C-alpha positions in Angstrom: 0.7 0.3 0.0 3.4 2.5 0.8 3.9 4.8 -1.1 6.5 3.7 -4.4 9.7 5.8 -4.4 11.4 3.7 -7.1 11.6 6.2 -9.3 12.8 8.9 -7.3 15.3 6.8 -6.7 16.0 5.0 -10.5 16.4 8.3 -12.3 18.4 12.0 -11.5 16.4 14.1 -13.9 12.7 12.6 -12.6 13.8 13.9 -9.0 14.7 17.0 -11.1 11.6 17.2 -12.0 9.7 17.0 -9.4 11.6 18.9 -6.9 11.1 21.7 -9.9 7.5 20.8 -10.4 6.6 21.0 -6.4 8.3 24.7 -5.9 7.2 26.0 -8.5 4.0 25.0 -8.1 3.9 25.9 -4.4 4.7 29.3 -6.0 2.0 29.7 -9.3 -1.1 28.7 -6.3 -0.3 32.0 -4.3 0.0 33.9 -7.2 -3.2 31.8 -7.8 -4.9 33.8 -4.6 -3.3 36.9 -5.2 -4.6 37.1 -8.7 -8.1 37.6 -7.8 -7.4 39.0 -4.6 -5.7 41.9 -5.9 -9.3 42.0 -8.4 -11.8 42.3 -6.0 -9.4 44.9 -3.9 -10.1 47.1 -6.7 -13.6 46.6 -7.8 -15.3 45.3 -5.6 -16.6 43.2 -7.8 -18.1 39.5 -8.2 -18.2 40.1 -12.0 -14.8 41.0 -12.3 -13.3 38.2 -10.2 -15.3 36.2 -12.2 -13.9 37.5 -15.6 -10.5 36.0 -14.7 -12.0 32.4 -15.5 -13.3 33.4 -19.0 -10.2 34.7 -20.2 -8.3 32.6 -19.7 -10.5 29.8 -20.9 -9.6 30.8 -24.7 -5.7 30.9 -24.7 -5.7 27.6 -22.8 -7.5 26.3 -25.9 -5.6 27.1 -28.4 -1.9 27.3 -27.1 -2.7 23.6 -25.1 -2.8 22.5 -28.8 0.7 25.0 -30.2 2.0 23.4 -26.7 1.7 20.0 -27.5 2.8 20.4 -31.4 5.9 22.4 -30.1 7.1 20.1 -27.7 7.1 17.1 -30.5 9.3 19.1 -32.1 12.1 20.8 -30.3 13.8 19.9 -27.0 11.0 19.5 -24.5 13.7 20.7 -22.2 14.0 24.4 -24.1 10.9 24.7 -24.2 9.7 24.0 -20.2 12.9 26.5 -19.4 12.3 29.2 -21.8 8.1 29.0 -20.8 9.5 29.0 -16.7 12.2 32.3 -17.7 8.9 34.2 -19.3 5.8 33.3 -16.5 8.5 34.1 -13.7 8.9 37.7 -16.0 5.2 38.1 -16.2 4.9 37.6 -11.7 7.7 40.4 -11.3 5.1 42.5 -13.9 2.5 41.6 -10.8 4.8 42.4 -8.7 5.6 46.0 -9.9 2.1 46.7 -10.6 1.1 46.1 -7.0 3.7 48.5 -6.0 2.0 51.3 -8.0 -0.2 53.9 -6.0 -2.4 52.7 -8.7 -2.7 49.4 -9.9 -3.7 48.8 -13.5 -6.8 46.6 -13.5 -6.3 45.8 -17.4 -2.7 44.5 -17.0 -4.1 42.2 -13.8 -6.3 40.2 -17.6 -3.4 40.9 -19.9 -0.3 39.4 -17.0 -3.6 36.3 -16.4 -3.8 35.3 -19.9 -0.3 35.6 -21.1 0.3 33.2 -17.4 -2.3 30.7 -19.2 -0.2 30.3 -22.3 2.7 30.3 -20.7 1.2 27.2 -19.1 -0.1 26.0 -21.7 3.1 25.4 -23.9 5.0 24.0 -20.9 2.7 21.5 -19.5 2.7 19.1 -23.4 6.9 18.7 -22.9 6.9 18.6 -19.6 4.1 15.8 -19.0 5.7 14.1 -22.6 9.4 13.6 -20.7 7.9 12.3 -17.7 7.8 8.4 -20.5 11.3 9.7 -21.8 13.3 9.3 -17.8 11.3 7.0 -16.3 11.3 2.9 -16.7 8.3 1.3 -18.6 7.4 -0.3 -15.5 7.4 2.0 -13.0 5.0 4.4 -14.8 2.2 4.0 -12.3 4.8 5.0 -9.6 6.1 8.7 -11.2 1.6 9.3 -12.1 1.4 9.0 -7.8 4.5 10.7 -7.6 3.8 13.6 -9.3 0.3 14.2 -8.1 2.3 14.9 -5.5 2.5 17.9 -6.7 -0.4 19.4 -7.4 -1.7 18.7 -4.1 0.7 19.7 -2.1 1.0 23.5 -4.2 -3.0 22.4 -4.0 -3.4 22.6 -0.3 -0.1 24.3 1.4 -0.3 26.7 -1.6 -2.8 28.8 -1.1 -3.1 28.7 2.7 1.3 30.1 2.6 -1.1 32.5 0.3 -3.5 34.0 2.2 -1.2 34.1 5.1 1.3 36.2 3.2 -1.3 38.7 1.4 -3.1 39.4 4.1 0.1 39.4 7.2 2.5 41.4 4.3 0.6 42.7 0.8 0.1 41.6 -2.5 3.0 42.3 -3.7 5.6 40.2 -0.8 3.7 37.2 -2.5 3.9 38.2 -5.9 8.1 38.3 -4.8 8.1 34.4 -3.3 6.0 33.0 -6.8 9.1 35.1 -8.7 12.1 33.3 -6.3 10.3 30.1 -6.2 10.0 30.1 -10.5 13.8 31.1 -10.2 15.0 27.6 -7.7 12.8 25.9 -10.2 15.4 27.5 -12.8 18.7 26.2 -11.6 16.9 22.6 -10.9 16.1 22.1 -14.9 19.3 24.0 -15.9 20.7 20.4 -15.0 18.4 18.3 -17.3 19.6 16.6 -20.1 18.1 17.6 -23.1 15.0 15.8 -24.9 14.8 15.4 -28.5 11.9 13.6 -30.0 13.7 11.6 -32.7 15.1 13.2 -35.4 13.7 11.1 -37.9 10.1 11.2 -36.4 10.6 15.8 -35.0 8.7 17.9 -37.6 7.9 21.7 -37.9 5.2 23.0 -36.0 1.6 23.5 -37.8 -1.8 22.5 -38.7 -1.2 19.7 -40.1 0.8 18.6 -37.8 -1.3 19.6 -35.0 -4.2 18.0 -37.3 -1.7 14.9 -37.5 -2.0 14.1 -33.6 -5.2 14.5 -32.9 -6.7 11.8 -35.6 -4.3 9.4 -33.5 -5.7 10.8 -30.9 -9.2 10.0 -33.2 -7.9 6.5 -34.0 -7.2 5.2 -30.6 -10.4 4.8 -28.7 -9.4 4.1 -25.4 -7.4 7.2 -25.4 -11.1 8.9 -26.8 -13.0 6.8 -23.9 -10.4 8.2 -21.1 -10.6 12.0 -21.9 -14.9 11.1 -22.8 -14.4 9.8 -18.8 -12.8 13.2 -17.4 -14.4 15.7 -19.4 -17.8 13.7 -18.3 -16.6 13.5 -14.7 -16.1 17.3 -14.4 -19.0 18.4 -16.4 -21.2 16.9 -14.5 -20.0 16.9 -11.0 -17.5 20.1 -10.2 -19.4 22.0 -7.8 -16.8 24.2 -6.5 -17.8 26.7 -7.3 -21.0 26.3 -4.4 -18.7 26.0 -1.7 -19.9 29.4 0.4 -23.7 28.3 -1.0 -23.2 25.3 1.0 -21.4 26.1 4.2 -23.6 28.4 4.7 -26.3 25.8 4.0 -24.6 24.1 6.9 -25.0 26.6 9.1 -20.6 26.3 9.1 -19.2 29.5 7.2 -16.7 29.0 9.0 -15.6 25.7 6.9 -16.0 27.2 3.7 -11.5 26.0 3.8 -12.7 22.5 5.5 -14.3 22.0 2.1 -12.6 23.2 -0.2 -9.4 20.9 1.7 -11.1 17.7 1.9 -10.9 16.3 -1.5 -7.8 17.3 -1.8 -6.8 15.7 1.8 -8.7 13.0 0.7 -6.9 12.2 -3.2 -3.3 12.5 -0.2 -4.9 9.9 1.0 -4.5 7.6 -2.1 -1.3 8.9 -3.2 0.5 8.2 0.0 -0.9 4.6 -0.2 -0.8 3.6 -3.8 1.1 1.5 -4.3 -1.2 -1.2 -4.7 -1.9 0.6 -8.7 1.4 -0.9 -10.0 -0.4 -4.4 -9.9 -3.5 -2.8 -11.0 -3.2 -3.9 -15.7 -7.2 -3.1 -16.5 -6.6 -0.1 -16.4 -9.9 0.8 -18.4 -12.5 -1.0 -15.9 -10.1 1.2 -13.2 -11.0 4.8 -14.1 -14.6 3.7 -15.3 -14.6 2.1 -11.7 -13.1 5.7 -9.9 -15.4 8.1 -11.8 -18.6 6.5 -11.0 -17.3 6.4 -7.6 -16.6 10.5 -8.0 -20.4 10.9 -9.3 -20.7 9.2 -6.2 -19.4 11.0 -3.4 -19.9 14.5 -4.9 -24.2 13.3 -5.6 -24.1 12.2 -1.5 -23.2 15.7 -0.6 -26.3 16.6 -1.2 -28.0 14.4 0.3 -27.2 15.1 4.4 -27.1 18.4 6.0 -24.4 16.7 8.7 -21.0 19.1 8.4 -19.1 15.9 8.7 -20.1 13.3 6.3 -20.2 16.0 3.3 -16.4 15.9 4.3 -16.2 12.2 4.3 -18.2 12.2 1.0 -15.9 14.9 -0.3 -12.8 13.5 0.5 -14.0 10.0 -0.1 -14.4 11.8 -4.5 -11.3 14.0 -4.3 -10.1 9.9 -3.8 -11.4 8.7 -6.1 -10.3 11.0 -8.8 -7.2 10.8 -8.1 -6.9 7.0 -9.0 -8.5 7.6 -11.8 -6.2 10.0 -12.7 -3.8 8.1 -11.8 -4.8 4.9 -14.5 -5.5 7.6 -16.9 -1.8 8.9 -16.3 -0.1 5.6 -16.9 -2.8 4.2 -19.3 -0.9 7.4 -21.1 2.4 6.9 -20.5 2.4 3.0 -21.6 0.9 3.4 -25.3 1.5 6.5 -26.3 4.9 7.3 -28.6 7.0 9.2 -28.2 6.9 11.3 -31.8 3.1 11.9 -30.7 2.8 11.9 -27.1 3.9 16.1 -26.8 0.5 16.3 -28.7 -2.3 13.8 -26.5 -0.1 15.5 -24.1 -1.9 19.4 -25.0 -5.7 17.5 -25.6 -4.8 15.8 -22.4 -4.8 19.8 -21.7 -7.6 20.5 -22.9 -9.2 17.7 -21.4 -9.0 17.6 -17.9 -8.3 22.2 -17.7 -11.7 22.9 -19.8 -14.3 20.5 -18.3 -13.6 21.8 -13.9 -14.3 25.6 -15.3 -17.8 24.4 -17.7 -18.6 21.7 -14.5 -18.6 25.4 -12.2 -21.1 26.9 -15.1 -23.3 23.4 -14.4 -24.0 23.5 -10.8 -24.7 27.1 -10.7 -27.0 27.2 -13.5 -28.6 23.7 -12.3 -28.8 25.7 -8.4 -30.3 28.7 -9.9 -33.1 26.8 -11.3 -33.4 23.5 -9.1 -32.0 23.9 -5.5 -28.3 23.9 -3.8 -28.9 19.9 -2.9 -30.9 19.4 -6.2 -27.5 20.7 -7.6 -24.8 18.1 -6.3 -27.0 15.4 -6.2 -28.0 15.4 -10.1 -24.3 15.9 -10.6 -23.7 12.7 -9.0 -26.2 11.1 -11.2 -25.4 12.0 -14.0 -21.6 11.8 -14.1 -22.6 8.6 -13.4 -25.0 7.9 -15.8 -22.3 9.7 -18.3 -19.4 7.8 -17.4 -21.4 3.9 -17.9 -22.7 4.8 -21.5 -19.2 6.1 -21.9 -18.0 2.2 -20.9 -20.8 0.9 -23.4 -19.7 3.2 -25.9 -16.4 2.7 -26.3 -15.1 -1.0 -25.3 -11.5 -0.5 -26.0 -11.8 1.3 -23.0 -13.2 -0.3 -20.5 -11.1 -4.1 -22.5 -8.0 -1.9 -21.9 -5.6 -4.9 -20.1 -1.4 -3.4 -20.4 -0.6 -7.3 -20.7 -2.3 -7.9 -23.8 -2.8 -4.5 -25.2 -0.9 -3.8 -28.7 -0.2 -0.2 -28.1 1.8 -1.1 -24.5 3.2 -4.1 -25.7 4.6 -2.3 -29.1 5.8 0.8 -26.4 6.8 -1.6 -23.5 9.3 -3.4 -26.1 10.9 -0.4 -27.3 11.8 1.0 -24.4 13.4 -1.5 -23.8 14.9 -2.3 -25.9 16.6 1.4 -26.0 17.7 0.1 -22.5 
């Protein structure tokens, strides 16, 4: 049951990537709190704060696909370092703007969009580096270890950001983020060059992007992983309703606990994820995990007990993490290196757009029905949608890494390289 740390022991580059990721994501979550706080401080408008997410959606879609093509065309290490430098400069601009007697509101939206562009260009290259630096049979363990980055950042980052803003001010919060970027860049600089095979490398063109999309469409098992995650997030991601839920439970003081419960559940699954190494039917594991996510969210709408709500959210968070581990393992074990970046770009869209759409669905359902009905119906629709997807895409349901042709091919290729 214990967390398998073999990839950390065996791969120097993976240690550097993980250490860099933990540091930089912690800093980024501080800015994640500081940016909307500053917009709210300047405007006092809920709409103005919500506009940040709307502005970020378009560059996410465009540059996520472009970043995937870029990752299959040039040295992935170079892309990651350059985008890390760009993000550091952008946050430094936020720092300088916060020091002005009258900080500029328009600049916050522009920098917010540019940070999304930087992240969208970086993430496909970063994700595509993992299969190159970790042994094939250790990819599930690497996915679990990599998940710690998101969990620690999601739990610690906002808390640290809130304290820094209240005690030392916005400029200090932005300054800490800049410092974490600099530390991350020093670590990334030590990673070896990770280029696509010379025979497979191509120029970044619209045809290159569409070829990647055609490959994804030809792999119905991959399409199933994207569809399952999108369905789960669209129907059962009601985090925008947490402030209202805290009030409804008569515990406004517990708002932070509601947000933290899912992250804590996912952390527990990660720290006990040794068992994932022995699971081979990843498709079924993804389906069951997504269904349990929907069950946990749906059950929130059936109780008025705070402690039960927290338990159900923790269960949902743990199931979501299990799904993430199996999805990442399946991707890394079966996708050829020459298209791994473009698939990572599509993956970025699937797990980033879903929560944004989920916020809209849950808020709309709550306004048309009731708060609790939004949670309950979202969970039920999630389970139904996941079930339909499993039936409609039998290649996902029947996937087994011991017999799947793509998994066998990549396993043999890696053995020959090693």
